[in-house]
N, C-alpha and C positions, 0 to 999 in steps of 0.2 A: 402377435400371438404366437406365430411360428416363424422359425428361421428360414426355411426353404421348403419347396414342394417339388417332388420328383413325380411328374404326371405319368411316366412310363410304368412305375411300380406302385402308383397310388400311395406314396409314402410322404408323410409330413415330418420334418425334423423340428423338434422343439428344443428350448434351452434346458429345461429341467428334466423332461422325459426324453430319453435318448431318441426313440423313434416311435411313431404311431403308424401302424400299417393296417390297411383295410384289405381283407381277403374274403371273397365270396359273401359279402354283406356282413361278415362278422368283424369285430375289432379285436386286435391283439396288441397289447402294450408291451414294449421292451424297456425295462428299467436297468440300464447299465450301472449307473452310479447311485441308484436308489434302493438296491437290494443287497442283502448280506446273508450268507449261509454258514452255519457251523456244521461241519461234517465229521463223521466218526466211522472207522472201520475196525472191527475186532473179531477174533475167533471165538466161537462158542460151541460147547459140546451140544450135540443134537438133543440129548436127554434133558438139557437145561433150558431149552427154548420156552417151554410153558412157564417156568419159574421167571424167566426174563420178561416174558410178555406182561406179567403182573406188575413188575417194577416199571417197565416202559409205559404202561397205561397210566400209572400214578404220576410218573415224571412228565408225561405229555400233558396231563391235566394242569400241573403246576406251571409249566412253561406257557401254555395257552392262557391261563388265568392272568399271567403277567404281561401278555401282549405279543407273544410270538405269532407270526402270521400262519405258520404251518409247522407241524411236528410229525416226522415219519420215522418209523423203526422198521427196517426191512431185513429179511433173512434170505441168505443165498439159496438159490434154487438151480440155476444154470450157470455154473462157474467155470466151465471149460472154454478156452479161447478159440472155439471153432470158427468164429467169424473171420479170422484171418488165415485159416488153413490153406485156402487155395489162392492166396495173394502172391505177390512177387516173392520168389524164393530168396532174394537178397534182403528182404525186409523181415527181420525177426518177428515172431508172433508176440503179442502183448503178454505181460506177466499176469497170470491169473490171480484173482483176489486171494485164494487160499495160500498161495506161495507168498504173496506180499504180506499177509497177516500172520505168517508162520503157523498156519493151522496144522494141527496134528490129526492123526487117525481118529475118526469119530467126531470131528469138529466140522462146522460149516462157518460161514462168515456173516456177521451182522454189518449192515450198512445203515447208518442213521443220519438224518439231517434235520436241522431246524432253520426255518426261514424267518428273517427279520426285515423290517423296513430299510434299515441301514446299520452301519457299524455302531453308531452312537446308541441306537435303539437296542441293539444286541447287548452292548455293555450295560445299559440300564436294566434290561430284562434279566440278564444273568445275575446282576447284583441283587435284584429283588428275589429271584429264585433262591439264591444261596441264603438269603435272610429269611425266607419263608419258613414258618414253623413246621409245615408239612415235610420239609426236607430233613427234619430231625428224626423222621421215621427210621428206626434201626435197619430196616430192609433197604434203605436208599444209600447207606454208607458204602464207600469203596470196598471195604472189607467183605461186604455181603454180596457184591456183584457176582453173578453166576458165570463169570468168565475172567480170564487172566488180564487184568487191566494193564499189566506191563507190556502186553502185546497189542494194545489199542493204539491206533493212530488217530490224531485229532487235528483239526485246523479250521481257521476262519477264512472265508472266501468272499471276495467281491464278485458279484455276478457280472460276467463278461457279456453274455447273451442270455436273455430269458424270454421265454414265450409262454403265454398263458393259454387257456383253452378258449375256443370260440364260443 
């Protein structure tokens, strides 16, 4: 059933699930090779956030209908790199999201991600989403997005470490 047991950390190593760890009576599963995430970062004008929320709610319904495990749309709130301000002076501070997204005056940054079981599931779900009649809604076309899509960054990511809630 399991490959190995580390009694000092109460951790079992499995073949298909990377690690099963037990903490304070709760169980947390780590799926290294069994989760996949699509991530998006984009600048958006603050006055367009409510308009974007309507589009994001509709898109989220469509992705979830076709099997996405989770769908999140987030808007930047604390985007200054103050976490590293008092660190080693030889270590440069991280690049803030607004700079990375080339945000202009009056813009903030959106950060979105969709979680899938694995990459094959992501590919199947995205194909179904693109073929879904609800995606023909004129408000969901790239031309109608309330942000500059040429400044959006996108990528698909294998989960290296994932922790659920207890």
